[in-house]
C-alpha positions in Angstrom: 208.2 147.4 105.4 205.9 150.0 107.0 202.7 147.5 106.3 205.0 144.7 108.1 206.0 146.8 111.2 201.9 147.8 111.5 201.1 144.4 111.4 203.7 143.5 113.9 202.7 146.5 116.2 198.9 145.0 116.1 199.9 141.3 116.5 201.8 142.2 119.8 198.8 144.3 121.1 196.2 141.8 120.3 198.5 139.2 122.3 198.6 141.4 125.2 194.6 141.7 125.0 194.4 137.7 124.5 196.7 137.2 127.4 196.0 140.0 130.2 196.9 138.3 133.0 200.5 137.7 131.6 203.3 140.0 133.0 206.9 141.0 132.3 206.5 141.4 128.5 209.4 141.9 126.3 209.1 142.6 122.6 212.2 142.0 120.2 211.3 143.1 116.4 213.6 141.9 113.8 215.8 139.7 116.6 218.5 137.6 114.7 217.7 134.0 115.5 220.7 131.7 114.0 221.5 133.2 110.6 217.7 134.6 110.2 216.0 137.4 111.8 212.3 136.8 113.4 209.6 139.0 112.5 208.8 139.4 116.3 209.9 137.5 119.6 207.6 138.1 122.6 208.5 136.7 126.0 206.4 137.2 129.2 205.5 135.4 132.4 202.0 133.3 132.6 201.3 131.3 135.5 204.8 131.8 136.9 206.4 130.2 133.8 208.1 131.9 131.4 207.0 131.9 127.8 208.4 132.8 124.4 206.4 133.5 121.2 207.7 133.4 117.5 205.9 135.6 115.3 206.1 135.1 111.4 204.3 137.8 109.3 202.9 136.3 106.1 201.4 138.9 103.7 198.2 136.5 102.9 196.6 134.1 104.8 196.3 131.6 101.7 197.9 128.3 101.7 201.0 128.9 99.6 202.2 131.5 102.1 201.2 129.9 104.8 203.3 126.8 103.7 206.1 129.2 102.9 205.5 130.6 107.1 205.3 127.2 108.4 208.7 126.3 106.8 210.5 129.2 108.3 208.9 129.2 111.5 210.0 125.4 111.5 213.6 126.7 110.8 213.6 129.5 113.6 212.1 127.2 116.2 214.9 125.0 115.7 217.1 127.9 116.4 215.3 129.2 119.5 214.2 126.4 121.5 211.3 126.3 123.4 209.7 128.8 121.4 206.1 128.8 120.6 206.0 129.3 116.5 202.8 131.8 115.9 201.7 133.2 112.2 200.6 136.1 111.6 198.3 137.8 109.0 195.8 140.3 108.2 193.4 137.5 107.6 193.9 133.5 107.8 191.2 131.6 106.1 189.7 128.5 107.7 191.6 126.0 105.4 194.9 128.0 106.0 194.3 127.5 109.7 193.7 124.0 109.3 197.0 123.7 107.8 198.6 125.4 110.2 197.1 123.3 113.3 198.2 120.1 111.6 201.6 121.5 111.5 201.4 122.1 115.2 201.6 125.8 115.0 199.5 128.9 116.5 198.1 131.7 114.3 196.9 135.0 114.9 194.9 137.5 112.6 193.8 141.4 112.6 190.3 140.0 111.4 189.8 138.4 115.2 190.7 135.0 114.4 193.6 133.2 116.6 194.6 129.5 117.7 197.3 129.5 120.4 198.2 126.3 122.2 201.3 126.3 124.6 201.7 125.5 128.4 198.2 125.9 129.9 196.8 128.1 127.4 194.4 127.4 125.0 192.8 130.3 123.0 190.8 129.8 119.8 188.4 132.1 118.3 187.2 131.3 114.6 184.7 132.6 112.2 185.4 136.2 111.9 185.2 137.8 108.3 188.2 138.8 106.2 188.1 142.7 107.3 190.3 143.6 104.1 189.4 141.1 101.6 191.7 140.7 98.8 190.5 140.2 94.9 194.0 139.2 94.0 195.6 135.7 94.4 193.9 132.6 93.5 190.8 133.9 91.4 191.6 133.0 88.1 192.8 129.5 89.3 189.2 128.6 90.6 187.1 130.0 87.4 184.4 127.5 86.3 186.8 125.9 83.3 189.7 126.1 85.6 188.3 124.0 88.3 187.5 121.2 85.7 191.1 120.4 86.2 191.3 120.9 89.5 188.5 118.7 90.0 190.4 116.1 87.6 193.6 116.0 89.7 191.6 115.8 93.2 189.3 112.9 92.2 192.6 110.8 91.1 195.3 112.7 93.4 197.8 109.9 93.4 197.8 109.6 89.3 200.6 110.6 86.9 199.3 112.6 84.3 200.4 113.5 80.9 199.2 117.5 80.0 197.1 116.1 77.1 195.6 113.4 78.9 194.6 115.8 81.7 193.0 118.4 79.4 191.0 115.2 78.1 189.7 114.3 81.5 189.0 117.9 82.4 187.7 118.6 79.1 189.4 121.8 78.7 191.9 122.6 75.8 195.4 121.5 76.2 196.4 125.5 76.6 193.9 125.9 79.3 195.2 123.1 81.0 198.9 124.4 80.5 197.9 127.5 82.4 196.3 125.8 85.4 199.0 123.2 85.6 201.7 125.8 85.5 199.8 128.2 88.0 199.5 124.7 90.4 203.5 124.3 89.6 204.5 127.9 91.0 202.1 127.3 94.3 204.2 124.0 94.6 200.7 121.9 94.8 201.7 120.4 91.8 205.2 118.3 90.6 206.7 117.5 87.4 208.3 114.2 87.8 210.0 112.0 84.9 209.0 112.5 81.5 207.1 115.8 82.7 204.3 113.6 84.0 202.2 115.9 86.6 201.6 115.0 90.2 199.7 116.3 92.8 201.8 116.6 95.7 199.5 118.6 98.0 196.2 117.4 97.6 194.9 118.6 101.0 195.8 122.1 100.5 194.7 122.2 96.9 191.2 121.1 98.2 191.0 123.8 100.9 192.2 126.5 98.7 189.3 125.7 96.3 186.7 125.3 99.0 187.9 128.4 100.4 186.8 130.1 97.1 184.1 128.1 96.5 180.4 127.9 97.4 177.3 125.8 96.5 175.4 129.0 95.6 177.6 129.6 92.5 175.0 127.1 91.0 171.4 128.5 90.2 168.6 126.5 92.6 164.9 126.0 91.5 163.4 125.0 94.5 160.1 122.9 94.7 157.9 121.5 97.5 157.2 117.1 97.6 154.0 115.9 99.6 156.1 112.8 99.6 158.5 112.4 102.3 162.0 113.1 101.3 163.4 109.4 101.5 165.7 107.4 99.2 162.6 106.3 97.0 162.2 109.9 96.2 165.6 110.3 95.1 165.3 107.0 92.9 162.1 108.6 91.5 163.9 111.8 90.6 166.5 109.7 88.9 164.2 108.0 86.9 162.6 110.8 85.6 165.7 112.6 84.8 166.9 109.4 82.7 163.9 109.2 80.9 164.3 113.1 79.9 167.5 112.3 78.7 169.1 114.6 81.1 172.5 114.5 82.9 171.9 114.5 86.5 173.8 114.0 89.8 173.1 114.2 93.4 174.9 116.3 96.2 174.7 118.4 99.5 173.2 116.0 102.2 171.1 113.4 100.0 174.6 113.0 97.9 176.3 112.1 101.5 173.3 110.1 102.7 174.0 108.0 99.9 177.7 107.9 100.0 177.6 107.5 103.9 174.4 105.7 105.0 174.0 106.9 108.4 173.5 110.5 107.0 170.1 111.8 107.2 168.8 114.6 104.8 166.2 117.4 105.2 166.2 118.0 101.6 167.2 116.9 98.2 169.9 118.6 96.0 170.3 117.4 92.2 172.4 118.9 89.4 170.2 118.6 86.6 171.1 119.9 83.1 168.3 121.8 81.1 165.0 123.2 82.1 163.8 121.7 85.5 160.2 122.3 85.0 159.5 119.0 82.7 161.2 116.7 85.4 159.4 118.7 88.4 156.1 118.4 86.4 156.6 114.2 86.2 157.4 114.2 89.7 154.2 116.0 90.7 156.6 118.7 92.2 155.2 122.3 93.2 157.2 125.6 93.6 158.5 125.8 96.7 160.0 129.3 97.0 162.1 129.1 100.4 159.6 126.3 101.8 160.9 123.9 99.4 162.6 120.3 100.1 163.8 119.8 96.7 166.3 121.9 95.0 167.0 121.2 91.3 170.6 122.5 90.5 171.5 124.5 87.2 175.5 123.6 87.2 177.8 127.0 87.6 179.9 124.7 85.0 179.6 120.7 83.2 182.3 119.9 85.4 180.3 119.2 88.6 179.5 116.0 86.5 183.0 115.1 86.2 183.4 111.2 87.6 180.4 110.6 89.4 180.3 108.1 92.0 177.4 105.6 91.7 175.6 104.4 94.7 172.3 102.4 95.0 171.8 102.7 91.4 172.0 106.5 91.1 174.6 108.9 90.5 176.5 110.9 93.3 178.9 113.8 92.7 182.6 113.0 92.7 184.2 113.3 96.8 185.8 116.5 95.9 183.0 118.0 94.9 180.6 116.6 97.5 183.0 118.1 100.0 183.1 121.6 98.3 179.2 121.7 98.3 178.9 120.8 101.9 181.6 122.6 103.4 179.7 126.3 103.2 176.2 124.7 103.4 174.3 126.0 106.7 172.7 123.1 107.9 175.1 120.6 109.5 177.2 120.9 106.1 180.8 121.4 107.5 180.1 118.2 109.9 179.1 116.2 107.3 182.0 117.5 104.9 184.6 116.7 107.7 182.7 112.9 107.9 182.8 112.5 104.0 186.8 114.1 104.0 187.8 111.9 107.2 186.0 108.6 106.1 186.1 108.4 102.3 188.8 111.0 101.0 192.1 110.2 102.2 193.7 113.4 102.3 
């Protein structure tokens, strides 16, 4: 209770700082709205208009809590017409923020991020790190082997799975698949239908949560320099040599995106490669590149990255969920390309 009250006080202070020209502030903590209590209702005047903000405190900014908050704010807004609903947490992840904005809600966190859009007000601050990170909620769900199950579900989001079928597709034991599925059901991202068939009910939320926990830097990269220009021809040469070496390989990041969406330009090549990269690099005439390289051969953090590759121009590209996840945290226009892939090719 004390923690909630502390967040309420901090949120109220933060709103006053964000809206310095507002006057006539009123704060009502625990106000009864219909048959429920609102964590905080704030009323004030701004630009001559009366405004009401309806704040709901969530303990964590993760997607499951965000969805619960969306439901509760929707119920409260229906009772208190005209109020603008705002989710509040210590930290709200970029993926959680995206879910809230898709549902037309505002948010505010105590790490400095916010999105407020009501009346003539539009305030948005993004990119602030979590000031009090937690190691708790979803770490085990996105451990390497568990992401094989996640990836299989996201590749075929409309599929009705039997548990044994999902385990085979993800190449994990039946027990491991069961544990992941159980956790996903608890998070309300997965439903069990008739005959216990498994259905991914919220693929967008699951993808967002995975991406929030993942970075392509989990993979070990060996960097090389190619005197040859970075072109699709060089991509084809890497594919040819890897095949001759009998290796599993698959392209990702901008080189993968360029094959999926031909209008994408790529400054470097990133390719997941099974085994020692040196024989492949030597056959291609690549030189060690350190930080200045333009060809990156990645040792996968887990073999699951090879799941369900897409063949484009005769070469394999990681599946779309993996491509999105890899791009999202990449420094050079990665998020922009990830958004393009998701919008144009993924459908959720």
